[in-house]
N, C-alpha and C positions, 0 to 999 in steps of 0.2 A: 504493500501498499504507498503509493507515494503524494504526499499532498504539497502542493503548492499554495500556501496563504494568499488570497489576494491583498493588495496593498491596503493597509489600515486594518488589518485583521492579522490576529497572532496564529499561530500553528494550532494552538490549543482551541480556539475558536472553528478552525476548520475541522479539526478533531472531532470536535461535540457535533458540526454539521455532519459529516459523513457517517457519525455511530448513530447518529439520528434516522439517517436515511436508513442506512442497514436495518436499524432497528424497525422500521416502521414497515419495512417491506417485509420481513420476518414475521412481525406481528399479522399482517394482513394475510400472508400465507397460511400460518396457524389457525387464524379464526375461517378461513374460507374453510381450510380443511377440516374442522372442528364442526362447521354447519352441516357440509357435506355427510360426514359420518353421522352427525345426529339425526339429520334427514333420512341418511338408509336405516338407521336405529330402528327411526319412529315408523317408517315403513313396514320394517319386518316385525314391530310390536304390534302394529295396527292390525296386520294380517292373521298375526297367530293370536290376537286378542278375538279377531270377529271371529275365527272359526271356533273357539273355546265359547263364546257366547252362543254361537247358534248350537253345538252340542247340548250346554245346559239347558237352552230355551226347547230343546226337542225332548231331552230327556223331563223337563218340567210338565211339559204336554202329556208325555205318556204315563206320568206318576197319576194313580186313582188316590192313594192314601195322603191324609191330609200332611201328616208329620214329612213323609217324602216331599211332597210340594213345598212344604217349608223349609226344609233342607236345601232344595234345589234353589229355591229363589234366594236363598243366603248364600249359595255358591255363587248364584249370579251378582249379587250383591260386592262381594268380597272380589269376585273377577273385575268390577267394573273400578270397584277402589283400589285396586291394583292397579291397574292400566290407566287410572288417572293421575296415581302416584307417580307412576315410571315415566309417562310423558313429563310430567313438572320437572322431576330430576332432569331429562332431558335438556328440558328449556334453560334450567337453571346452568347445565354445563356450558350452554351455548353462549348464555350471557357473560359467565364469567371465565372463557378464552380469552386469555391473555398473555405476554410476553412480558416480564419486568427485568429492567437494569438497573445495576446500583454499582459505582464504582466500589472496587475492593482495595486499590491503592493508587496513590499519586506519586509520578516524580517521573524520572528520567534513567534509563538504563546507557550506560555507555560500554560499548563492545569494543574492546582492544584488539588488534590484527595479531596478538603476540602468539608464542609456541603454545602447542597442545602439550598435555600431561604425556601422549602417547609417541612423543619425540624421542 
């Protein structure tokens, strides 16, 4: 990475600008990938949920005993609540997708062109 500060700016200012550009690009890519993955998971979850609900409703319709009907209705209610919770978790994950950056040190490293220990 070679930075050539513009007149009136310091090397550190240019470095901050360069870092911000890299961070912004990485953040956008991460958020896009997270949205795509969450959408895929949402579609998969919806498909399996619809199949589960269809099966439970079919079982409810076939049940003659009132206790079995209550049990089947309870299973449907539980499945709906589970689906809503999992969809909400996906929505929260999409909202929280971020990349953070913090400086870990400040300073300058000087590298000498001296002999290595191997020689």
